[in-house]
C-alpha positions in Angstrom: 109.0 41.1 -39.5 112.2 44.3 -38.9 114.3 41.8 -37.4 113.9 38.8 -39.9 114.3 41.5 -42.8 118.2 42.1 -41.0 118.5 38.1 -41.3 118.1 37.8 -44.9 120.3 40.6 -45.2 122.8 39.7 -43.4 122.7 36.3 -44.5 122.3 37.7 -49.1 126.0 39.9 -48.2 127.1 36.1 -46.0 127.1 34.5 -48.9 128.3 37.7 -52.1 131.4 37.3 -49.4 132.2 33.6 -49.7 131.4 33.5 -53.3 133.3 36.4 -54.5 136.0 35.2 -51.6 136.0 31.4 -53.1 138.8 31.6 -56.1 141.0 33.0 -54.2 140.5 30.1 -51.9 140.7 27.9 -54.5 144.5 29.7 -55.7 146.2 29.4 -52.0 144.6 25.5 -51.4 145.3 24.5 -55.6 148.5 23.3 -54.5 146.6 20.3 -51.9 144.3 19.8 -54.7 143.9 17.3 -58.5 141.9 18.1 -60.8 140.8 15.0 -63.4 139.4 15.2 -66.3 138.7 11.9 -67.4 138.6 13.2 -71.6 142.0 13.5 -71.4 142.6 10.2 -70.4 142.8 6.8 -72.0 140.6 3.2 -71.9 143.5 0.8 -71.1 142.7 -3.5 -71.9 143.8 -5.0 -69.4 144.8 -8.5 -68.3 144.0 -9.7 -65.1 140.0 -9.1 -66.5 138.7 -10.9 -69.1 138.5 -9.8 -72.6 135.8 -6.7 -73.5 136.5 -4.3 -70.0 138.3 -1.4 -70.4 139.9 0.4 -67.2 140.6 4.8 -66.6 143.1 4.8 -63.6 142.4 8.4 -62.8 143.5 8.9 -59.3 146.9 7.7 -57.4 148.5 3.8 -58.4 146.9 0.1 -56.7 150.8 -0.7 -56.0 152.1 2.1 -54.1 150.8 3.0 -50.6 147.1 5.1 -50.1 144.0 6.0 -52.4 143.1 4.6 -55.9 140.7 4.9 -57.6 139.6 4.3 -61.6 136.8 3.5 -64.4 135.5 -0.3 -65.3 133.4 0.5 -68.9 132.4 -3.0 -70.3 130.2 -4.6 -73.0 126.4 -5.5 -72.8 126.9 -8.9 -71.5 129.6 -8.9 -69.9 129.8 -11.6 -67.7 132.9 -11.4 -64.2 133.1 -15.0 -62.6 133.0 -15.4 -59.2 137.1 -14.1 -58.1 138.2 -11.9 -54.9 139.8 -8.6 -54.0 143.0 -8.8 -51.3 141.8 -4.5 -50.4 138.1 -3.8 -49.9 137.0 -1.5 -52.7 133.9 1.0 -52.9 132.0 0.4 -57.3 129.7 3.0 -57.7 127.7 2.8 -60.7 127.5 5.6 -63.0 126.5 4.7 -66.1 124.1 1.2 -67.1 122.4 -1.9 -64.9 124.7 -3.9 -62.9 124.1 -6.5 -61.6 125.7 -8.1 -58.7 126.0 -11.1 -56.1 128.5 -13.2 -53.6 129.4 -16.2 -53.7 131.4 -18.6 -54.6 129.6 -19.9 -58.3 128.4 -18.2 -60.1 124.4 -17.9 -58.9 121.9 -16.1 -61.3 119.5 -16.0 -58.4 121.6 -14.0 -55.3 122.2 -11.2 -57.9 120.8 -7.7 -57.0 119.9 -5.1 -59.9 122.5 -1.6 -59.2 122.2 0.9 -61.7 123.0 4.6 -61.7 123.9 6.1 -58.7 124.6 2.4 -57.5 127.7 1.5 -54.7 128.4 -1.3 -53.0 131.6 -1.7 -51.0 133.5 -5.7 -51.5 135.0 -5.9 -47.6 138.9 -8.2 -48.8 138.8 -11.5 -49.9 134.8 -11.4 -50.2 134.3 -13.4 -53.2 131.7 -12.8 -56.0 130.7 -11.5 -59.3 128.9 -9.3 -61.7 126.6 -9.5 -64.4 126.6 -6.3 -66.9 122.8 -6.0 -68.4 123.5 -2.9 -70.3 126.6 -1.0 -71.5 127.7 -0.5 -67.5 130.6 2.1 -66.2 131.6 1.3 -62.6 134.1 4.1 -60.8 136.0 1.5 -58.3 137.6 3.2 -54.5 140.3 1.4 -52.7 143.6 1.5 -50.9 146.6 0.3 -52.3 148.8 -0.9 -51.9 148.1 -4.6 -53.8 151.0 -7.1 -55.2 147.1 -8.9 -57.1 145.1 -7.2 -58.0 141.9 -10.2 -59.0 141.6 -13.7 -58.2 139.6 -16.1 -60.1 137.3 -18.3 -56.5 138.1 -21.0 -60.3 141.9 -20.6 -61.7 140.8 -22.0 -64.9 138.7 -18.6 -64.8 142.1 -16.1 -64.8 142.7 -15.0 -68.4 146.5 -14.9 -67.0 146.6 -18.1 -66.7 145.6 -18.6 -70.7 
């Protein structure tokens, strides 16, 4: 019993020491960490996607080598036609309900419902499509450099051609 108390006392002391040391440690490594506050950024339109989507680049530049992170916001009912990305992307649903499916044709029977916290990985050159059942906010990460952010299976779906 006394040994347990000694162990507990040492654990509490070690925890407190780490808590008080953490600010000093963070000051030493602050130059290696970037903090992004989304409310300090602006939502922007994108010509590469159908009207209604807004994006917010949080970190990196898809046109440059290295990782990038951006957010996507779309209204209820927004539909992504079948498309492909040139790189692998990891998408996390932050808000709302998204339906996503894989294939070269939009097929609601192939779609899976994804709620907040759901994450999916889209491999490079994988045709896929999505639909926002509600207002949806997503976070997307990938690895640059990429020349063209998206290729539509049907070129007529590409808003850049209209």
